[in-house]
N, C-alpha and C positions, 0 to 999 in steps of 0.2 A: 536118513540120513544126509544134515547135511553139513555145509565146507566148514571148516574148523576160523577162530583167526587165525593163525597162521596160515594156510592156504590164502586165505582173504591177501594176505599180509602180504604174499608170495608172489602174487598175483598184480596186484598193485602196482610193485614194484615196475617189477618186469612192464608193465601196461604203459607205466607211466615213463621206463625210457623210449619203449619202440612209439610213442608218441617223441619225445625230443630227437629218435633217427626220422623218423619221417618227417617231423619239422623241418632237419636239417639238410637232407634232402631236397624238398620240397623249394629251398631256400639257395640252392645251387650249391649247397656245402659239401665238400668232396666226405664223403663217410670212409673210413676202413672198410673194406670189401668183411673181413676177418668178424667187429665187429659188430656187423650183421647178422655172419653167419654163430657167432655165440650168442648173441641172443635170442635165436630161433633155439637154439640146441639148449639153452636154458628155459626151453619153457617145454620145448617136447619133453626134454627131462622131467619137470616137475610134472608134466600131462601125464608121464608115463610111472611117474613115484606115485603119485594119485590112485591112477589107476588099480594097482599095485598093493596100493593103503586101503581102499575099500572094499579089495576084495579079501584079504587079512583082516579087515572090521567083517564081515559080511559074516568071516569061518570062527570069527572067536564062543565061546556061551555066553550063554545068559545067564548073569549072578541068580543065584537065588537070596526073597526078602522073607523073613519073617515080623510080622507085625503083633506086639504088643502092647494091649490094651486094655483098658478094665470091661467088663461084659456092662458094667449101666453107669453114668456119668451121672452129676447133677447140673441143672442144666442155669448158663450164667457162669458158674465155678470152673477156672481152668483145671487141666489134665495132665498127665505127663503119656505120652504116645511112644515107645521103643520100636523101632527097626529092628533086627538083626541081619547083618549080609553073609550070606555066605560064595565063594567061589572057587574055580580052578586054576586060578591064573597063575602066573610060575613069577611074573616079573608087579610088581610096585606098579598099582595102577588107582589114580584119581580118579572118580566116579562123583559123578550130581543126581540127585536120588529126591524125588517129586513126587508124593499121595497122593493120590485124587482123594480130595475130606469132599462128602454129598456137604448140597447144600442146606444149608438150616447149623453148622458145624462153622466154627473161626477158626482160625489157627496166626501159629505165629514160629521164624524159623525155617520155612520152606522158601525154596528146597535147600537141598540140604548138601554140603561137600564133604566127601567122604574120601581117605584114602586106605584101599585094600593093600594088605597084607600078603605077599604067598603062605600060604595053610594058616590062615587065622581067620576069626569070623573077626566078620567089624559089627559096634557097635553103636547107633547113634540117635535122635529121636528130634521128635519135636512136641511143643504144648494147643492141645484141640478146648473150645468151651462152645458149648453148646448153647445155641438160642433158638431153639425153639423144643418142644418134649417131641417122646416118638423114638418109633424106630428108626436105623441109621443101617445101611450098609455098603461096607468095605465093598468095592470087588478089585483098581489094578493099580500099578505100584509103578510110576515111569522111571526108567533107567537114563540116561543120557553118559554115553559108554566112547569114551576118544576111541581110538585108533591109532596100531603100533607107533606107527610113524606122524601122530599128530595133527593131521594134516582134512580127520574127520573128525565129523561126533555122530554116534548113532541114538537112534532110543530107540528102544524096547521096552514093552508095554510087559508086564509081568502080571500074571494072575496070585490077585491076593486077597481074597476073600472072608473077611470079617462080620460080624454082626455085634453093635452098642445097639442098647435100650438109650433115653433119657427118662431119669426123674426130673419132678417137683422140687427143691434146692432144702432135702430134708436130712440131707448127709447126715450132717450133728448129731443128728441124734444114733450113728452106726458105729462110733468110733469105741468098741472096745466097753469097755463098763462105762455106762450113765451115768453118769450126777443124778443125784435126787435131782425129783420135778422139783419140788421146790424151786431149789436154788437153781435151777436150770431157766424155769419159769422168769425167775428173779433178775435174770442177764438183760430177758427183752424188754424190761420196766413193764409185767404185768403183778402188780398189786391184788394181796387177797384181804379183803376184810375181813373186819369179825365176824366171829360167829354170837347169833342172838340162838342163844335158846338149844334148845341136843336134838339132833335127826332123831330119823324115827326107827330105825334099825339097833332092836337090840345088840349088847355083843358081848356083857356080861355082869355079875356080880363085883361091889369091893365094899374096904372100910368107906363108911360118909367122912367125907370130907368139908373140908370146913370150905365156903364156897357154892353146894351142891344145893340144889332148889329137894325140899319138902317134899316134889310132886315124885322125885327122884329112889325115892326109900323103898324098900321090898318090907313092908311089915311080916310076914312073914319067915323071912330070910330071918331081918331083926329080931324078933319074937324066939325061934331056935337056939338063935346063937348067942343074945343078948348081948348085943353091940347094932348100935346103928349099921345099914346095910343097903347098901345105895345098887339102882341099876343103873347102870352107863352105857349111851348109845354112840351109836357111830352112824357118819351118813350113810343113805342108801347109799345101795350100788348094786343093785338090780331094774335101772331106767336106760331110756334106751332117747339115741338121739341120731335123729335120723336129716343130713344138711341135701335143702333141695338146692340144686345148681343152675339157676342158667347159664347156659350157653350160646345162647341168640346175639346177637349184632350186637347189643350194648354192652354186652362184656370188652369190647374188641379197640376201644376208647385205652392207649398209652400213657402211661409215667415211664418217664426215667426209659432203658432198657425192656422190662416188661409191662406187659401191658395186662390190662386191668383184671382179665379171665387167668389169667400165671396167681395173680394174684392173693386171688380167691378162693383158689385150688389152696393155695400153700397155707389162705385163714383156716378153710376146712380141718388140713393135716393136719394143724398145727392145736387147733380142740378135740381131734383127735384122736393125737395124745396123750394128750390131756385125760377125755374124757377118759379112755383105756384103764390109766394107770392109774386113775379112777374105784375102777371095777366096774363101767358105765356099756353100753355094748353101744358098737356106730353101724350105723348105714351110709347109702345115698342112694338117690334119684338125678338123674339129669332129665333139663327139657332146654326144647330148642334148638336139641340138637344133631349133627348131619343120624348117629345111631346112637338113641336113647339107651342108657344103660341104667339098672340097680345092682345094690347088695344090702342084700336085708341087712338088721342091724347083727351084729354078732359080738359077746367079750372076748378078752384072752389079746394078751397085745399083738400073735400073731394075725389081728384084724388090720393092725399097719401095714401089714406086707400084700395084705390080699387089695387093700384100698391105694396102695399106690399100681398095684397093676394091673386094677380095673382100671384107675385115669393117666396113665404115665400120657398114654394119648390123644388123653380127648381134648380136642381145639375149639374154641366157638367158631358159629358158624355165622350166615344173613339174615337166618329167619328171625323174625320176631318171638318174642317173649309169650307165653298164649297158658298164664297158669290157669287160666278156670280148669283147660286138659292139663296140664300137670297134675291142677288138684285132685281131681280127680281120677284118676294114673293111681297116684301117693295113697287114697280113700282106698281105691279100691286091693291095693298088696299092704296096707299096713293096716292091721286091729286093732293091734293095743299101745294103745295112749304114749306119744313118744313125747319129745322137744326133738321141733319141726325148724329147724334154719332154716328161711331161707332167704341165697346171696345173692343181691341182681343189684342191677344199678335204675333205681327210680324215678321216673319222669313223671312229669303231670301232666300229661295225656294218660297213666295208668289211672285214677284214681277211681272210677265207678266195676271194672269189670276185674280190678286188686284187690277193692275193697269186699268185692262179693264172695270171693274166691277164698279169701284171708278167713271170711266167719265161717264157708262148710270148714274149712279146715280147723279153726278150733272151734266146734263145737265137738271134734275127739282127740283133737290132739292141743299142746301148747307150743303159739310158734312164739317164733322170734324173727324179725326183716333185719337182716345186717342188707344194707345200702353203702356202695363206694359213694365219694366225691369227690371229682374230679382234681386233679390237686393246681391242674393248668388255670378254672377259675377262681382258685384261690389265688392263685399270682395275681389276675388280670385285678382281681376289687383290692390288689392290695399296690399296685402300683399308681405312681401319682399320674394325674389327667393331662395332657399338656397339647394333644392336637384333637380335630371335631374325627376323626381316626379311632381317636383314644375314647373318645369321651362317650361316642357308640357302643360301642365294645364295652365298656364298663356299664351302662345303662342294659344294655342284652342281659351281660353276667349275673345284674342284681336281680333282674326279673324273675332269669330264668329259675335263679338259689332262690326268691321270697316261696318264689311256685312252687317247689319243691317241697320248704318248709309250711306251707300250707299241706301241701299230702301227707307228710310226717308227722303233722296235727291231725289232720283227722283220725287217720290208723291208730294215735294214739288216743285219739278221746273215743272208737270205740273201744277201747282195750288190748291196743297190740302194740305189744312190743316193739321199738323199733331202736338199734341203732345204726347211727351214720359213722363212717370213719375215710380217713384215706384210703390209700390200697394198699399205702407199708403201716400203718398200723391195726389195721385191721383182726390179728390174726392174736396180738396183742387185747384189743378191747375185746375181741369174742372170749378171751379164754377169761377175763378180768370179769365178766357179767357172771360168765358160768357157776367160776367160781362165786360168788357170790349167792347166785341162786342158791348153789348146792351145800355151801354153809349155810343157809337162810330158812334148808329144807323148803324152798319154792319151787324146787321141780315137780 
């Protein structure tokens, strides 16, 4: 409980009057005793009213607060939180509400001023934006309650327990009826290449059409129907994709609001959504994390929900990336041939260790190395150089990028597919490459 502005104002006025009266008496000016009596009377009356008002404030019942919020939130997206306040007050009352938002969540429009009317529930709200993924608990809501005479403000800490999960920003996939995957992907700038030849999975027999290959003719069916009959094939739909996700310290770099790790996670989810819609199985294996996680490849759109619940609270660590251990662990678990997408941030010091690990992995699986490229380095390289520190920074950046380019060339020379992309573009680039391989039958 603290004094209100009204009480402080009256105290300041009476104090100023007291100082003036005291100064006049000190200067020998005759001050009527009635003024002194009135001053002390007002001071005592204010004190009595303040005590009475404080007692009445203590006896006031606390309002009740219910929080209405989504059970899941999308990273970096604004959401609305509604507060419903019920009470037993017989008179209108203006209160101030402040919700105790957990660390890691940004908010707007707090504290809130709410007018409570007798016999009515009041509703108010504020905006919430998650800054990181994970599980968050709301414990308390704070109410600033004015006393009946307005001389005091009492703070009441109310229990209002709620829980929510913050997922990667993939909520656009869940707004009712999904758009066709091709149209939705094209909005992200994803290009589908023209297919070379045909897939390898038989679909149906049909009449021969202009443009069909002679190899598609089914001669037995042609003889039976006495008209050319062709086999129609479709892309293979029984393939497996496993993401080998680096959760180490090199993924903690940040471009904009999101860290490289969050961009990598979003890219994995985007490719997972696309692959699952294509009929492929998707799995995940992490390394260099505090608690490594593994999700076996499974087909079906329901696997995306499983994947989201597996990674929503996953975060990067301070550990170095151990590619040898990650490959050994994956080879032990994954026996069937799959497309393994290693998502990391390649450095020049990764030369020998990475190459040996990728060669071991490539003996059993198809490997794609997806490496993030820092946007900050591109900005330094494109900025005009005018001072000595800028020149030193430019030379160091160019030297670093050249060393990384040499590593990519060495990997490519050994037959390893390497994709380098900016964090924001990684998802679109991965899906473009996957669809190209899918159409060409290279998986």
